[in-house]
C-alpha positions as a printed NumPy array, in Angstrom:
array([[ -0.009,   0.004,  -0.008],
       [  2.737,   2.417,   0.932],
       [  5.633,   2.868,  -1.475],
       [  9.241,   2.705,  -0.412],
       [ 10.428,   6.282,  -0.294],
       [ 13.663,   8.12 ,  -0.904],
       [ 14.965,  11.397,   0.464],
       [ 16.731,  14.575,  -0.58 ],
       [ 19.222,  15.231,   2.219],
       [ 20.39 ,  18.354,   4.024],
       [ 22.9  ,  18.756,   6.904],
       [ 21.172,  18.433,  10.269],
       [ 21.744,  17.777,  13.969],
       [ 21.766,  14.46 ,  15.903],
       [ 19.046,  14.462,  18.589],
       [ 17.857,  10.945,  19.309],
       [ 18.141,   7.722,  21.193],
       [ 20.762,   5.452,  22.652],
       [ 20.927,   1.878,  23.859],
       [ 19.941,   0.835,  27.355],
       [ 20.182,  -2.836,  28.202],
       [ 17.696,  -4.136,  30.759],
       [ 17.123,  -7.276,  32.798],
       [ 14.089,  -8.568,  34.641],
       [ 12.15 , -10.098,  31.774],
       [ 11.259, -13.121,  33.88 ],
       [  9.071, -10.887,  36.058],
       [  6.597, -10.46 ,  33.182],
       [  5.983, -13.999,  31.922],
       [  2.764, -14.008,  29.937],
       [  0.116, -16.785,  30.173],
       [  0.525, -19.582,  27.662],
       [ -2.624, -18.365,  25.856],
       [ -0.652, -15.314,  24.594],
       [  2.242, -17.292,  23.176],
       [  2.45 , -17.594,  19.434],
       [  5.477, -18.984,  17.641],
       [  6.752, -17.025,  14.632],
       [  6.289, -18.873,  11.348],
       [  9.664, -18.322,   9.688],
       [  8.468, -19.925,   6.448],
       [  5.507, -17.573,   6.056],
       [  6.115, -14.361,   4.135],
       [  4.445, -11.407,   5.81 ],
       [  3.181,  -8.782,   3.335],
       [  2.198,  -6.217,   5.958],
       [  1.479,  -5.703,   9.649],
       [ -2.077,  -7.028,   9.152],
       [ -0.609, -10.391,   8.155],
       [  1.054, -10.938,  11.545],
       [ -0.679, -13.9  ,  13.155],
       [ -2.836, -13.523,  16.263],
       [ -2.918, -15.68 ,  19.376],
       [ -6.025, -17.853,  19.651],
       [ -9.096, -16.   ,  20.884],
       [ -7.942, -12.527,  19.784],
       [ -9.227, -10.234,  17.029],
       [ -7.847,  -6.94 ,  15.744],
       [ -9.588,  -3.741,  16.801],
       [-11.766,  -2.159,  14.127],
       [-10.175,   0.643,  12.095],
       [-11.7  ,   3.07 ,   9.606],
       [ -9.928,   3.024,   6.232],
       [ -8.92 ,   6.699,   6.66 ],
       [ -7.53 ,   6.225,  10.188],
       [ -3.97 ,   6.189,  11.396],
       [ -4.602,   2.687,  12.782],
       [ -5.495,   1.425,   9.324],
       [ -2.445,   3.083,   7.79 ],
       [ -0.124,   1.462,  10.343],
       [ -1.767,  -1.938,  10.038],
       [ -1.248,  -1.953,   6.296],
       [  2.334,  -0.737,   6.31 ],
       [  4.288,  -3.115,   4.063],
       [  6.997,  -5.41 ,   5.389],
       [ 10.2  ,  -6.403,   3.613],
       [ 10.921,  -9.959,   2.571],
       [ 14.38 ,  -9.588,   4.087],
       [ 14.136,  -9.584,   7.895],
       [ 17.687,  -8.255,   8.344],
       [ 17.994,  -4.831,  10.009],
       [ 20.571,  -2.578,   8.333],
       [ 22.098,   0.639,   9.562],
       [ 21.762,   3.773,   7.445],
       [ 25.217,   3.157,   5.916],
       [ 24.298,  -0.324,   4.716],
       [ 26.09 ,  -2.187,   7.497],
       [ 24.268,  -4.983,   9.306],
       [ 23.085,  -4.207,  12.817],
       [ 25.027,  -6.457,  15.271],
       [ 21.884,  -7.38 ,  17.198],
       [ 19.581,  -9.28 ,  14.857],
       [ 17.495, -10.848,  17.623],
       [ 15.27 ,  -7.874,  18.354],
       [ 13.087,  -7.815,  15.251],
       [ 10.185,  -9.939,  14.126],
       [  9.946,  -8.196,  10.765],
       [ 11.267,  -5.105,   8.997],
       [  9.06 ,  -2.291,   7.664],
       [  9.433,  -1.467,   3.972],
       [ 10.367,   2.169,   4.574],
       [ 13.552,   3.845,   3.374],
       [ 16.294,   5.071,   5.713],
       [ 18.115,   8.332,   4.93 ],
       [ 21.794,   7.862,   4.203],
       [ 22.764,  10.873,   6.345],
       [ 22.297,   9.   ,   9.626],
       [ 18.955,  10.381,  10.692],
       [ 15.623,   8.631,  11.208],
       [ 16.48 ,   7.282,  14.607],
       [ 13.854,   6.393,  17.24 ],
       [ 11.707,   9.535,  17.556],
       [ 12.362,  10.334,  13.879],
       [ 10.78 ,   6.993,  12.863],
       [  7.682,   7.772,  14.939],
       [  7.362,  11.222,  13.359],
       [  7.987,   9.738,   9.921],
       [  5.107,   7.312,  10.229],
       [  2.747,   9.988,  11.526],
       [  3.779,  12.459,   8.805],
       [  3.466,   9.835,   6.041],
       [ -0.087,   9.058,   7.16 ],
       [ -1.09 ,  12.74 ,   7.167],
       [  0.607,  13.286,   3.79 ],
       [ -1.221,  10.322,   2.289],
       [ -4.53 ,  11.711,   3.588],
       [ -3.575,  15.183,   2.239],
       [ -3.991,  16.617,   5.731],
       [ -1.062,  18.917,   5.059],
       [ -1.941,  21.54 ,   7.672],
       [ -1.804,  18.883,  10.412],
       [  1.843,  17.979,   9.594],
       [  3.612,  19.914,  12.356],
       [  6.292,  19.148,  14.893],
       [  7.836,  21.202,  17.676],
       [ 11.461,  21.319,  18.802],
       [ 12.622,  21.359,  22.448],
       [ 12.64 ,  25.178,  22.517],
       [  9.018,  25.37 ,  21.39 ],
       [  9.645,  26.335,  17.763],
       [  7.101,  24.8  ,  15.43 ],
       [  8.011,  23.236,  12.04 ],
       [  4.971,  23.133,   9.756],
       [  4.771,  21.538,   6.353],
       [  3.814,  24.196,   3.831],
       [  3.305,  24.414,   0.068],
       [  4.404,  23.222,  -2.363],
       [  2.997,  19.842,  -1.318],
       [  5.349,  17.849,  -3.502],
       [  7.084,  14.63 ,  -2.46 ],
       [ 10.514,  16.251,  -2.796],
       [  9.519,  19.152,  -0.569],
       [  8.016,  16.759,   1.937],
       [ 11.191,  14.658,   2.076],
       [ 13.317,  17.783,   2.674],
       [ 10.863,  18.959,   5.346],
       [ 11.228,  15.651,   7.194],
       [ 14.987,  15.999,   7.217],
       [ 14.705,  19.377,   8.906],
       [ 12.315,  17.907,  11.485],
       [ 14.624,  14.991,  12.181],
       [ 17.488,  17.423,  12.707],
       [ 15.791,  19.667,  15.221],
       [ 13.218,  17.448,  16.947],
       [ 13.813,  14.328,  19.014],
       [ 12.553,  12.327,  21.981],
       [ 12.709,  15.327,  24.372],
       [ 10.602,  17.551,  22.112],
       [  8.216,  14.836,  20.916],
       [  7.53 ,  13.773,  24.509],
       [  6.389,  17.347,  25.161],
       [  4.284,  17.497,  22.026],
       [  2.384,  14.269,  22.708],
       [ -0.419,  13.9  ,  25.283],
       [ -0.459,  11.312,  28.106],
       [ -2.767,   8.277,  27.813],
       [ -4.72 ,   7.899,  31.045],
       [ -5.128,   4.127,  31.076],
       [ -2.451,   1.864,  29.593],
       [ -4.992,  -0.957,  29.143],
       [ -6.762,   1.301,  26.574],
       [ -3.691,   1.238,  24.344],
       [ -4.447,   1.872,  20.634],
       [ -2.534,   1.846,  17.351],
       [ -0.553,   5.063,  16.916],
       [  0.128,   5.514,  20.622],
       [  3.78 ,   6.023,  21.524],
       [  5.89 ,   4.767,  24.384],
       [  8.412,   7.51 ,  24.872],
       [ 11.03 ,   8.638,  27.342],
       [ 12.209,  12.082,  26.415],
       [ 15.859,  12.922,  26.977],
       [ 19.331,  13.341,  25.527],
       [ 19.283,  10.499,  24.735],
       [ 15.852,   8.99 ,  25.236],
       [ 13.905,   6.432,  23.283],
       [ 10.543,   5.971,  21.579],
       [  8.583,   3.104,  20.052],
       [  5.217,   3.223,  18.284],
       [  2.204,   0.925,  18.665],
       [  1.582,  -0.577,  15.212],
       [ -1.501,  -2.692,  15.928],
       [ -3.793,  -3.814,  18.77 ],
       [ -5.975,  -6.869,  19.269],
       [ -8.411,  -7.896,  22.02 ],
       [-10.153, -11.008,  23.295],
       [-13.75 , -11.524,  24.392],
       [-12.915, -10.089,  27.825],
       [-11.615,  -6.893,  26.284],
       [ -8.002,  -7.681,  27.244],
       [ -5.611,  -6.105,  24.739],
       [ -2.336,  -7.121,  23.158],
       [ -0.233,  -4.926,  20.909],
       [  2.68 ,  -4.718,  18.463],
       [  5.618,  -2.271,  18.753],
       [  8.008,  -0.906,  16.148],
       [ 11.217,   1.102,  16.502],
       [ 14.238,   2.58 ,  14.829],
       [ 17.313,   3.081,  16.98 ],
       [ 20.764,   4.606,  17.091],
       [ 22.583,   4.61 ,  14.753],
       [ 19.743,   5.164,  12.296],
       [ 18.441,   1.848,  10.972],
       [ 15.53 ,   0.058,   9.38 ],
       [ 12.299,   0.515,  11.271],
       [ 11.426,  -2.912,  12.622],
       [  8.651,  -4.773,  14.408],
       [  9.891,  -5.901,  17.789],
       [  9.685,  -9.348,  19.363],
       [  8.544,  -9.573,  22.971],
       [ 11.647, -10.71 ,  24.913],
       [  9.636, -11.593,  28.035],
       [  8.622, -15.051,  26.814],
       [ 11.653, -15.828,  24.716],
       [  9.426, -17.553,  22.127],
       [  9.863, -14.99 ,  19.317],
       [  6.308, -13.629,  19.642],
       [  5.821,  -9.962,  18.628],
       [  2.713,  -9.508,  20.817],
       [  2.871,  -7.575,  24.109],
       [  0.326,  -7.894,  26.911],
       [ -1.466,  -4.682,  27.854],
       [ -2.704,  -5.965,  31.237],
       [ -1.914,  -3.766,  34.237],
       [  1.814,  -3.548,  34.85 ],
       [  4.342,  -0.853,  35.612],
       [  7.003,  -1.567,  33.013],
       [  7.237,  -2.691,  29.398],
       [ 10.388,  -4.594,  28.451],
       [ 11.441,  -4.468,  24.804],
       [ 14.551,  -6.181,  23.438],
       [ 16.774,  -3.107,  23.796],
       [ 14.995,  -0.767,  26.226],
       [ 12.34 ,  -0.676,  28.909],
       [  9.552,   1.863,  29.527],
       [  7.111,   2.664,  32.278],
       [  3.473,   2.218,  31.383],
       [  3.012,   5.881,  32.455],
       [  5.152,   6.867,  29.463],
       [  2.439,   5.942,  26.948],
       [  1.34 ,   8.974,  24.937],
       [ -0.891,   9.897,  22.016],
       [ -1.181,  12.489,  19.217]])
């Protein structure tokens, strides 16, 4: 649905995330009902093709919604994560799949940049040009203005990536009151220098209303945006449990549930 895109590059600043290894996964073992083994032989065309645990169904999404856009983001056949310079990321155990979205060769599109990229791409596709706006840490706003060409949009994104990051995006987004109400497009973010951010790509629920969700990230150095496995179980599943808890452990970072935010 979404084409692989290329950029026109300009010199910019580095304002993004860094690694933070964490332990304690064993504290969040999920019930066996949530476990779903990855099918390595099955080619995934998009996020919507990621298999669900038994008893779960995806939340409804209008065809013009951000949730629908994220759910139908294409995935690459190659599940290898590459850095912006073409080198292979040393840790190849974090991803379940890789999004078919280009990575600028100038070293940008790190964690918060990837989140902003997905949001901006959705708004651009919907021609909601006036809504494409991001704010830097000093409060300056960067709005996308005419001409509304792809080349101008690509250059605009490079400016945003250079001056906005986790610290500014965390200020721009609004807190989500209840983590158990997690929805596609929500963002787990810890603002800082560095900080980190991951985006909720899809959400499913069972008959009891209990939700599970998928997360995607870029990282530092800039790299392919990828769908994360859930390291808690160690079974390769990409689904995370949204039941009440204080922390969310991802393969390369952990967040507090209070750090969930929305547009």
